[in-house]
C-alpha positions in Angstrom: -124.7 1.6 16.5 -125.5 0.9 12.8 -122.8 0.2 10.3 -123.1 3.5 8.5 -122.7 5.5 11.7 -119.8 3.4 12.7 -118.0 3.7 9.4 -118.5 7.5 9.4 -117.0 7.7 12.9 -114.1 5.6 11.9 -113.5 7.9 8.9 -113.7 10.9 11.3 -111.1 9.3 13.6 -108.8 8.7 10.7 -109.2 12.3 9.6 -108.4 13.5 13.1 -105.2 11.4 13.1 -104.3 12.8 9.6 -104.4 16.4 10.9 -102.4 15.5 14.0 -105.1 15.3 16.6 -104.1 11.8 17.9 -106.1 12.2 21.2 -109.4 13.1 19.4 -108.8 10.1 17.1 -108.4 7.8 20.1 -111.7 9.2 21.6 -113.5 8.6 18.4 -112.3 5.0 17.9 -113.1 4.1 21.5 -116.6 5.4 21.0 -117.1 3.0 18.0 -115.5 0.2 20.0 -117.9 0.6 22.8 -121.0 0.6 20.6 -120.4 -1.4 17.4 -120.3 -5.1 16.8 -118.5 -7.6 14.5 -115.7 -6.5 12.2 -116.5 -2.9 12.7 -115.9 -3.2 16.5 -112.7 -5.1 15.8 -111.4 -2.4 13.5 -112.2 0.3 16.1 -110.4 -1.6 18.8 -107.3 -2.0 16.5 -107.4 1.7 15.7 -107.8 2.6 19.3 -104.8 0.4 20.1 -102.7 2.2 17.4 -103.6 5.6 18.8 -102.8 4.5 22.4 -99.4 3.3 21.2 -98.8 6.6 19.4 -99.6 8.5 22.6 -97.2 6.4 24.7 -99.7 4.2 26.4 -98.0 1.1 25.2 -99.3 -1.5 27.8 -102.8 -0.4 27.0 -102.1 -0.8 23.3 -100.9 -4.4 23.8 -104.1 -5.3 25.8 -106.3 -3.8 23.1 -104.5 -5.6 20.2 -104.8 -8.9 22.0 -108.5 -8.2 22.7 -109.0 -7.5 18.9 -107.1 -10.7 18.0 -109.3 -12.8 20.4 -112.6 -11.5 19.0 -111.5 -11.4 15.3 -113.5 -13.5 12.9 -111.8 -16.4 11.1 -112.4 -14.7 7.7 -110.3 -11.6 8.6 -107.6 -12.5 6.2 -106.1 -9.0 6.0 -107.0 -7.7 9.5 -105.2 -10.5 11.5 -101.7 -10.0 10.1 -102.1 -6.2 10.3 -103.1 -6.6 14.0 -100.1 -8.9 14.6 -97.7 -6.5 13.1 -99.0 -3.6 15.1 -99.0 -5.7 18.3 -95.3 -6.5 17.6 -94.5 -2.8 17.6 -96.4 -2.2 20.9 -94.5 -5.2 22.4 -91.2 -3.7 21.3 -92.1 -0.5 23.1 -92.4 -2.4 26.4 -89.3 -4.3 25.7 -90.8 -7.8 25.0 -88.7 -8.6 22.0 -89.5 -12.3 22.1 -93.2 -11.6 22.0 -92.7 -9.2 19.2 -90.7 -11.7 17.2 -93.4 -14.3 17.7 -96.2 -12.0 16.5 -94.2 -11.1 13.4 -93.4 -14.7 12.6 -97.2 -15.5 12.7 -97.9 -12.5 10.5 -95.2 -13.4 8.0 -96.6 -16.9 7.7 -100.1 -15.5 7.0 -98.8 -13.0 4.5 -96.8 -15.6 2.6 -100.1 -17.2 1.7 -101.7 -13.9 0.8 -101.8 -12.1 -2.6 -100.3 -9.0 -4.1 -103.0 -6.9 -2.4 -101.3 -7.5 0.9 -98.0 -5.9 -0.3 -98.3 -3.0 2.1 -98.7 -5.4 5.0 -95.6 -7.2 3.9 -93.7 -4.0 4.0 -95.0 -3.3 7.6 -94.0 -6.8 8.7 -90.5 -6.4 7.3 -90.2 -2.9 9.0 -91.0 -4.5 12.3 -88.6 -7.3 11.8 -85.9 -4.7 11.0 -86.8 -3.0 14.3 -86.4 -6.1 16.4 -83.0 -6.8 14.8 -82.0 -3.3 15.6 -83.2 -3.6 19.2 -81.0 -6.7 19.4 -78.1 -4.8 17.8 -77.9 -7.4 15.0 -76.8 -4.7 12.5 -75.9 -6.9 9.5 -79.2 -8.7 9.7 -81.0 -5.5 10.3 -79.5 -3.9 7.1 -80.5 -7.0 5.0 -84.1 -6.9 6.2 -84.3 -3.1 5.8 -83.0 -3.3 2.2 -85.7 -6.1 1.6 -88.4 -3.8 3.1 -87.2 -0.9 0.9 -87.5 -3.1 -2.2 -91.0 -4.2 -1.1 -92.1 -0.6 -0.4 -90.9 0.6 -3.8 -92.9 -2.3 -5.4 -96.0 -2.4 -3.3 -96.4 0.7 -1.2 -94.3 3.8 -2.4 -95.9 5.9 0.3 -94.2 3.8 3.0 -90.7 4.1 1.5 -89.6 6.7 4.1 -89.8 4.1 6.9 -87.2 1.7 5.5 -85.0 4.6 4.4 -85.0 5.9 8.0 -84.3 2.4 9.3 -81.2 2.3 7.0 -80.2 5.7 8.3 -80.4 4.5 11.9 -78.4 1.3 11.1 -75.6 3.2 9.3 -75.5 5.7 12.2 -75.2 3.1 14.8 -72.4 1.4 12.8 -70.5 4.7 12.4 -71.3 5.4 8.8 -72.5 9.0 9.4 -72.4 10.3 5.8 -74.6 7.4 4.6 -76.8 7.9 7.6 -77.4 11.6 6.7 -78.1 10.7 3.1 -80.7 8.0 4.0 -82.3 10.3 6.6 -82.6 13.1 4.0 -84.2 10.7 1.6 -86.6 9.5 4.3 -87.7 13.0 5.1 -88.3 13.9 1.5 -90.3 10.7 1.1 -92.6 11.5 4.0 -93.1 15.1 2.9 -94.0 13.8 -0.6 -96.5 11.3 0.9 -98.0 14.1 3.1 -97.4 12.0 6.3 -97.0 14.8 8.9 -96.6 12.5 11.8 -93.7 10.7 10.1 -92.1 14.0 9.0 -92.0 15.2 12.7 -90.6 11.8 13.9 -87.9 11.9 11.2 -87.0 15.4 12.1 -86.6 14.4 15.7 -84.7 11.3 15.0 -82.3 13.1 12.7 -81.9 15.9 15.3 -80.9 13.3 17.9 -78.4 11.8 15.6 -76.9 15.2 15.0 -76.7 15.9 18.7 -74.9 12.6 19.3 -72.3 13.6 16.7 -71.8 17.0 18.2 -73.6 18.9 15.3 -75.7 20.9 17.7 -76.5 23.9 15.6 -77.7 21.6 12.8 -79.8 19.6 15.2 -81.7 22.4 17.0 -84.0 23.6 14.2 -85.1 20.0 13.5 -85.8 19.4 17.2 -87.7 22.7 17.6 -89.9 22.1 14.5 -90.8 18.5 15.6 -91.4 19.6 19.2 -94.0 22.2 18.1 -95.8 19.5 16.2 -95.7 16.9 19.0 -96.9 19.3 21.7 -99.7 20.6 19.5 -100.8 17.0 18.6 -100.7 15.9 22.3 -98.1 13.1 21.5 -96.7 13.0 25.0 -93.9 10.5 24.8 -92.4 12.1 21.7 -92.8 15.5 23.2 -91.0 14.2 26.3 -88.1 13.0 24.2 -87.9 16.3 22.4 -87.9 18.3 25.7 -85.1 16.1 27.1 -82.9 16.6 24.0 -83.5 20.4 24.0 -82.6 20.4 27.7 -79.4 18.4 26.9 -78.5 21.2 24.4 -79.2 23.9 27.0 -77.2 22.1 29.6 -74.2 21.8 27.3 -74.4 25.6 26.7 -74.3 26.3 30.4 -78.0 27.4 30.4 -78.8 25.7 33.7 -82.2 27.3 34.4 -83.4 26.6 30.9 -82.1 23.0 31.0 -83.9 22.4 34.4 -87.2 23.8 33.0 -87.0 21.6 29.9 -86.1 18.5 31.9 -89.0 19.1 34.2 -91.3 19.5 31.2 -89.9 16.3 29.9 -90.5 14.6 33.2 -94.2 15.7 33.2 -94.6 14.3 29.7 -93.1 10.9 30.6 -95.1 10.7 33.8 -98.2 11.4 31.9 -97.6 8.7 29.4 -96.4 6.1 31.9 -92.9 5.8 30.5 -91.2 4.9 33.8 -87.8 4.2 32.3 -87.7 7.6 30.7 -88.8 9.2 34.0 -85.9 7.6 35.8 -83.4 8.8 33.1 -84.7 12.4 33.3 -84.6 12.3 37.1 -80.9 11.4 36.8 -80.3 14.4 34.5 -82.3 16.7 36.8 -80.1 15.5 39.7 -77.0 16.6 37.7 -78.5 20.1 37.3 -79.4 20.2 41.0 -75.9 19.4 42.1 -74.5 22.0 39.7 -76.8 24.7 41.1 -75.8 23.8 44.7 -78.9 21.8 45.7 -77.4 18.5 46.6 -80.4 17.4 48.8 -82.7 17.6 45.8 -80.1 15.8 43.7 -79.9 13.0 46.2 -83.7 12.6 46.2 -83.9 12.5 42.4 -81.1 9.9 42.2 -82.8 7.7 44.9 -86.1 7.8 43.0 -84.3 6.8 39.7 -82.5 3.9 41.6 -85.7 2.7 43.1 -87.4 2.6 39.7 -84.6 0.5 38.2 -84.4 -1.8 41.2 -88.2 -2.3 41.2 -88.0 -3.4 37.6 -85.0 -5.7 38.2 -82.6 -3.6 36.1 -79.5 -4.0 38.2 -77.0 -2.6 35.6 -79.1 0.5 35.3 -78.8 0.8 39.1 -75.0 0.5 38.8 -75.0 3.3 36.2 -77.0 5.5 38.6 -74.5 4.7 41.4 -71.6 5.5 39.1 -73.1 8.9 38.2 -74.0 9.6 41.8 -70.4 9.0 42.8 -69.2 11.2 40.0 -71.4 14.1 41.3 -70.2 13.5 44.8 -66.6 13.6 43.6 -67.3 16.9 41.8 -68.8 18.3 45.1 -65.7 17.1 46.9 -63.4 18.9 44.5 -65.4 22.1 44.8 -65.2 22.0 48.6 -61.5 21.3 48.7 -62.0 18.8 51.5 -61.8 15.0 51.6 -65.0 14.8 53.7 -67.4 12.4 52.0 -64.9 10.5 49.9 -65.6 7.3 51.7 -69.3 7.4 50.8 -68.5 8.2 47.2 -66.0 5.3 47.1 -68.6 2.9 48.6 -70.9 3.7 45.6 -68.2 3.9 42.9 -66.3 0.6 43.5 -69.2 -1.9 43.4 -70.7 0.0 40.5 -67.4 -0.1 38.5 -67.0 -3.8 39.2 -70.6 -4.6 37.9 -70.2 -2.3 34.9 -66.8 -3.7 33.9 -68.1 -7.2 34.1 -70.5 -6.4 31.3 -67.8 -6.7 28.6 -67.8 -10.5 29.2 -71.4 -10.7 28.1 -71.4 -8.6 25.0 -71.4 -10.5 21.7 -69.2 -8.4 19.4 -66.2 -6.1 19.5 -68.0 -3.0 18.5 -70.5 -3.2 21.4 -67.7 -4.0 23.8 -65.6 -1.0 22.6 -68.6 1.3 23.0 -69.4 0.0 26.4 -65.8 0.3 27.6 -65.4 3.7 26.2 -68.6 5.3 27.4 -69.3 3.4 30.6 -66.7 0.9 31.9 -63.4 2.9 31.6 -64.9 6.1 33.2 -66.4 4.0 36.0 -63.1 2.3 36.8 -61.1 5.6 36.6 -63.6 7.1 39.1 -63.1 4.0 41.5 -59.3 4.5 41.4 -59.5 8.3 42.0 -62.0 7.9 44.9 -60.2 5.0 46.5 -57.0 7.1 46.4 -58.9 10.2 47.8 -60.3 8.2 50.7 -56.9 7.0 51.7 -57.8 3.2 51.5 -54.4 1.7 50.5 -55.7 -1.9 50.5 -58.6 -0.9 48.2 -56.2 0.9 45.8 -53.9 -2.2 45.8 -56.9 -4.5 45.2 -58.1 -2.4 42.2 -54.6 -2.4 40.7 -54.4 -6.2 41.2 -57.8 -6.8 39.6 -57.0 -4.7 36.6 -53.6 -6.1 36.1 -55.1 -9.6 36.1 -57.5 -8.6 33.4 -57.3 -5.5 31.2 -55.7 -2.1 31.9 -57.4 1.2 32.4 -55.9 4.5 31.2 -55.9 6.6 34.3 -54.5 9.5 32.2 -57.9 9.8 30.5 -59.6 11.0 33.7 -61.0 14.1 32.1 -60.7 16.4 35.1 -60.6 19.5 32.8 -64.0 18.8 31.2 -67.3 19.7 32.8 -69.5 16.8 34.1 -71.8 15.6 31.3 -74.1 12.6 31.3 -74.2 11.3 27.6 -77.5 11.8 25.8 -77.8 8.1 25.3 -76.0 5.3 27.2 -75.4 1.9 25.6 -78.1 -0.6 26.7 -76.8 -3.4 28.9 -77.4 -7.0 27.7 -80.2 -9.0 29.4 -79.5 -11.0 32.5 -78.2 -14.5 31.5 -76.3 -13.4 28.4 -73.0 -14.5 29.8 -71.8 -18.1 29.8 -73.1 -19.0 26.3 -72.5 -22.5 25.0 -69.0 -23.1 23.9 -67.5 -20.4 26.2 -63.9 -20.9 27.2 -62.7 -21.2 30.8 -59.6 -19.1 31.2 -57.7 -17.5 34.0 -58.4 -13.9 34.9 -55.8 -12.3 32.6 -56.5 -14.5 29.6 -60.2 -14.1 30.1 -59.8 -10.4 29.9 -57.9 -10.6 26.6 -60.4 -13.1 25.2 -63.3 -10.8 26.1 -61.5 -7.9 24.4 -61.1 -10.0 21.3 -64.7 -11.2 21.2 -64.4 -14.8 22.3 -67.2 -16.2 24.4 -65.9 -16.4 27.9 -67.7 -16.6 31.3 -67.4 -13.9 34.0 -63.8 -13.5 35.4 -62.8 -15.7 38.4 -62.2 -14.4 41.9 -58.6 -13.7 42.8 -57.3 -15.1 46.1 -54.2 -13.6 47.9 -52.0 -16.5 48.7 -50.7 -15.2 52.0 -54.1 -15.2 53.7 -56.7 -16.5 51.2 -58.4 -13.1 51.1 -60.5 -12.5 47.9 -59.3 -9.4 46.1 -62.1 -6.8 46.2 -64.2 -9.4 48.0 -66.4 -7.1 50.0 -67.0 -4.9 47.0 -67.9 -7.9 44.8 -70.3 -9.1 47.5 -71.8 -5.5 47.7 -72.2 -5.3 43.9 -73.9 -8.7 43.6 -76.3 -7.9 46.5 -77.1 -4.3 45.4 -77.6 -5.0 41.7 -78.9 -8.6 41.8 -76.4 -9.9 39.2 -73.3 -12.0 39.3 -70.2 -10.0 38.6 -67.6 -12.8 39.2 -67.5 -16.5 38.4 -67.5 -18.9 41.3 -63.9 -20.1 40.4 -61.0 -18.9 42.5 -57.5 -18.4 41.1 -54.4 -17.3 43.1 -53.3 -13.7 42.6 -49.9 -13.6 44.4 
């Protein structure tokens, strides 16, 4: 392929992307990559990687970016930092934050030696650094970098200003400043519309719609979600279309429109399966299971929950497995209440108690009070309440006593907030658990069970709580449930230390 033909095809691919036809853009760039040589081929590979990432094919994108970096000429002063920034974004999509940070540090070092003409790349690098900080929930640092990126965008690349504005909107939303979040999101949407960036407009509409759903402003959210969904489906952007279908299904489920919710969840499942987004597939399977139980199809619900559990377990995501078990037990409890008989309470209890122990242990690993409060409110307290209720329903007196002992030794649970009068609802987004090994940081304090619980609530670094031994016979409180949790979820949920209970 001669250079002129190759450049014309690259321009055609860019035009396809600009009008929203991402799949056609990918096909065009792959054609150039397969036939061109030199920098032209490298550019085509990078563009193909970008389109793959846009379409949700994140692992493919990572491979393509690395291929481009490997064949790139030494004189590609602008191309290399751009490829590194884009690689970092793809790595974030597959959860490799360390790899993303490394790529960005390389890019920042190269850009520091560059001139003013690389200002737009500096903006892109700062945007990705903001994203990594947000993924790690380092909100103060994220806000600082986002503000720096906004200043750089205003100076070097005004057309990119919408991106740092939307990052600031997300940061303020996650830290509870909803008015500021709405203001920044509105500015971001206006900036993208002014720049004529139709892809970013749709993404911003979807992100803003999700924020409004999470704050209960459903009527304000729906028009934004429907508008962005039309664009994503037409453009063939499968992963984003899957997200939109899932959120619209969540709205339908909340309105009692079970058939519509099920249809939208299944459409979302198809999109996620098509893009290879296995974690999203498992999440939607859990939601479809909820609809199946509600419609009197428990066998289908059991199958979907088993599939989600198997996905998480295969990826080594033990706490996700515990969340699935908690929700499974919640659905079983609902079925028991509907039947009016205690049959099946023992099975639900066997799921609920190890899950509650594993989920409750997470608070010892979280680095700040806000994350701990959110985790306890949305995940840990409901899980422990469920464990108490099911232990009582199953008639296991020793288990009830052990749960009381374990809670009294650490922190308390408000059984009065059981929420029996509200319909079952899986939150749209669950807090992400910390990575394995986050507990037991340097300088952690060794305390007894009660004081460790207080310290964890205050934000002091403490290890997992010790095991409690009953003085009369040496039995470990909740011993079999602790062992079941550690075997089933592949994580430690108690420290090896043993302290007397009574």
